[in-house]
C-alpha positions as CSV (number, residue, x, y, z in Angstrom):
1,A,90.9,57.6,57.5
2,K,92.9,55.4,59.8
3,K,92.6,57.8,62.7
4,F,88.8,58.1,62.1
5,Y,88.2,54.3,62.2
6,L,90.4,53.8,65.3
7,K,89.1,56.7,67.3
8,E,85.5,57.1,66.1
9,K,84.5,53.6,65.3
10,N,86.6,51.6,67.9
11,V,87.9,49.1,65.4
12,L,89.7,46.0,66.6
13,E,92.2,46.0,63.9
14,D,93.3,48.4,61.2
15,I,96.0,47.5,58.6
16,S,97.3,49.8,55.8
17,L,99.0,48.4,52.7
18,D,101.7,50.4,50.9
19,L,104.1,49.5,48.1
20,K,107.0,50.9,50.1
21,G,105.6,50.2,53.6
22,M,105.6,53.9,54.5
23,Y,103.9,55.6,57.5
24,G,103.4,52.4,59.6
25,S,101.8,50.4,56.7
26,L,102.7,46.9,55.5
27,K,104.8,46.5,52.4
28,V,102.5,44.8,49.9
29,D,102.3,44.9,46.1
30,L,98.7,44.8,45.0
31,C,99.6,44.0,41.5
32,R,100.3,40.5,42.8
33,P,98.1,38.0,44.7
34,I,97.6,39.2,48.3
35,P,99.5,37.2,51.0
36,K,97.5,34.3,52.4
37,R,97.3,35.8,55.9
38,F,95.0,38.6,54.5
39,L,92.5,36.3,52.8
40,N,89.0,36.5,54.1
41,R,90.2,38.5,57.1
42,F,88.5,41.9,57.1
43,N,84.9,43.1,57.2
44,L,85.7,46.6,56.0
45,I,87.9,47.4,53.0
46,T,88.4,51.1,52.0
47,N,89.9,52.0,48.6
48,Y,90.3,55.8,48.9
49,G,92.0,56.7,45.6
50,T,94.3,53.7,45.1
51,T,93.2,51.4,42.4
52,E,93.3,54.1,39.7
53,H,97.2,54.0,40.0
54,V,97.5,50.2,39.8
55,N,98.6,48.7,36.5
56,N,97.0,45.3,37.1
57,Q,93.3,46.2,37.5
58,Y,92.1,42.6,37.7
59,Q,94.5,41.6,40.5
60,V,93.8,44.7,42.7
61,F,90.0,44.2,42.5
62,K,90.5,40.5,43.1
63,N,92.7,41.2,46.1
64,I,90.0,43.5,47.6
65,H,87.4,40.8,47.1
66,D,89.6,38.1,48.6
67,M,90.5,40.2,51.7
68,C,86.8,40.9,52.5
69,R,84.9,38.6,54.7
70,L,81.3,37.3,54.1
71,N,78.9,40.1,55.0
72,G,81.8,42.6,54.8
73,I,81.7,46.1,53.2
74,I,83.9,47.4,50.4
75,I,84.1,51.2,50.0
76,H,85.5,52.8,46.8
77,T,86.2,56.6,46.3
78,L,87.7,57.0,42.8
79,P,88.1,59.5,39.9
80,V,85.4,59.3,37.2
81,V,85.9,59.5,33.4
82,N,86.8,62.9,32.0
83,H,87.8,64.3,35.5
84,W,91.1,64.5,37.4
85,V,93.2,64.8,34.2
86,N,96.8,63.8,34.7
87,H,96.1,62.3,38.1
88,C,96.2,58.6,37.3
89,R,96.0,55.9,34.6
90,Y,92.5,54.5,35.2
91,Y,89.1,56.1,35.5
92,Y,85.7,54.6,36.5
93,S,82.0,55.0,36.0
94,Q,78.8,54.0,37.7
95,F,78.2,51.4,35.0
96,F,81.5,49.7,35.8
97,F,80.5,49.2,39.5
98,M,77.0,48.2,38.7
99,E,78.2,45.5,36.4
100,L,81.0,44.5,38.9
101,A,78.4,44.2,41.7
102,K,76.1,42.1,39.5
103,L,78.9,39.7,38.4
104,C,80.3,39.3,42.0
105,N,76.9,39.2,43.6
106,Y,77.6,42.3,45.7
107,K,74.7,44.3,47.1
108,I,75.1,48.0,46.2
109,L,74.5,50.0,49.4
110,H,75.4,53.4,48.0
111,I,76.6,54.8,44.7
112,E,76.8,58.4,43.5
113,I,79.0,60.8,41.7
114,K,79.8,64.2,43.2
115,N,82.5,66.8,43.4
116,A,85.3,66.2,45.8
117,Y,85.3,69.9,47.0
118,N,83.0,72.3,48.6
119,P,82.6,74.7,46.9
120,P,82.9,72.5,43.8
121,R,85.9,72.7,41.5
122,P,85.8,72.0,37.8
123,K,86.6,68.5,36.6
124,K,87.0,67.1,40.2
125,N,84.2,64.6,40.4
126,L,84.6,61.3,42.3
127,I,82.5,58.2,42.4
128,Y,81.5,57.0,45.8
129,V,80.5,53.3,46.1
130,A,79.7,51.1,49.0
131,L,79.3,47.3,48.3
132,F,78.1,44.5,50.6
133,K,79.7,41.1,50.1
134,Q,76.6,38.9,50.5
135,N,78.2,35.7,49.2
136,N,81.6,34.1,49.8
137,N,82.0,33.2,46.1
138,D,85.3,33.3,44.2
139,F,86.1,36.5,42.3
140,I,85.2,36.5,38.6
141,L,87.6,35.2,36.0
142,T,90.0,37.4,34.2
143,K,88.2,37.1,30.9
144,T,85.0,38.2,32.5
145,F,86.6,41.1,34.2
146,K,88.0,42.3,30.9
147,T,84.5,42.7,29.6
148,L,83.9,45.5,32.2
149,K,84.5,49.1,31.0
150,I,87.4,50.9,32.7
151,F,88.8,53.9,30.9
152,D,92.6,53.5,30.4
153,S,94.3,56.8,29.8
154,K,97.6,54.9,29.0
155,N,99.3,57.5,31.2
156,I,101.8,55.4,33.1
157,T,103.4,58.5,34.7
158,Y,101.1,58.2,37.6
159,T,101.3,54.4,38.2
160,G,103.7,52.6,40.4
161,N,106.1,54.5,42.6
162,Y,105.6,57.5,40.3
163,Y,107.6,60.0,42.4
164,T,110.7,58.0,41.8
165,K,109.7,57.2,38.2
166,K,109.2,60.9,37.4
167,K,112.8,61.6,38.4
168,I,114.1,58.7,36.3
169,W,111.9,59.7,33.4
170,L,113.4,63.2,33.4
171,L,116.9,61.9,33.5
172,L,116.2,59.5,30.6
173,D,114.4,62.3,28.7
174,H,117.4,64.5,29.1
175,F,119.7,61.8,27.7
176,V,117.5,60.9,24.7
177,N,117.2,64.6,23.7
178,K,120.9,64.7,23.2
179,I,120.9,61.7,20.7
180,P,121.1,62.8,17.0
181,G,118.8,61.1,14.5
182,K,115.0,60.8,14.8
183,Y,115.0,57.0,14.2
184,L,117.4,56.3,17.0
185,K,115.5,58.6,19.2
186,R,112.3,56.7,18.5
187,I,113.9,53.4,19.5
188,L,115.2,54.9,22.7
189,R,111.8,56.4,23.5
190,T,110.3,52.9,23.2
191,I,112.9,51.5,25.5
192,Q,112.3,54.4,27.9
193,C,108.5,53.7,28.1
194,I,109.0,50.0,28.6
195,Y,111.5,50.6,31.4
196,I,109.3,53.1,33.2
197,E,106.2,50.9,32.9
198,N,107.9,47.9,34.5
199,F,109.8,49.9,37.2
200,S,107.2,49.6,39.9
201,T,103.5,49.4,40.6
202,N,101.8,51.8,42.9
203,I,101.7,53.8,46.1
204,Y,98.8,52.2,48.1
205,N,96.6,53.4,50.9
206,I,94.0,50.6,51.0
207,E,93.0,50.3,54.7
208,S,91.2,47.3,56.1
209,S,89.3,47.4,59.3
210,N,87.6,44.9,61.6
211,P,85.0,47.1,63.3
212,K,83.8,46.3,66.8
213,N,80.9,48.7,66.6
214,F,80.5,50.0,63.0
């Protein structure tokens, strides 16, 4: 996507955000408030399969809103409910984005669900959404956001820096399996889950562009 915007659309600025700062991106944790230098800075935000891995759903959508300028465009391409099993923690629907647009006063430029592959593959549908930020209003409150329906699979394996977490999980799992007694195992499993959930947040690829001729 970055090469496309830089070469095909002649953007003035393109910044990628990543939890680890990999591949020339900036190291940013989207589970936390975005750095002030990014506020109201970009007129195109692309979320190509990122937010579904972020544990703090409210904060990541607030960050996207806060980074986008007035009259900017926000593009989401994300997995839908009952598809992409074991890919991520969160799944989305058209209803979620329609309600989000209504509450945030976004104009929906495009919304559809279609298969990610050609020819189509089973259970590989994505939702494609383009939103226009027509007012520079604050993002909705946490309690309002919580009324929106996002499907939470509770699968924390694919949140945060899950490549590292997967290795740690396997090591802990090997250790726990050697412990005698089902009650002690149950306690250690709980500790294991808490540790993994708080280990990290996500691998991000949200890219923000300021197009010259988009």
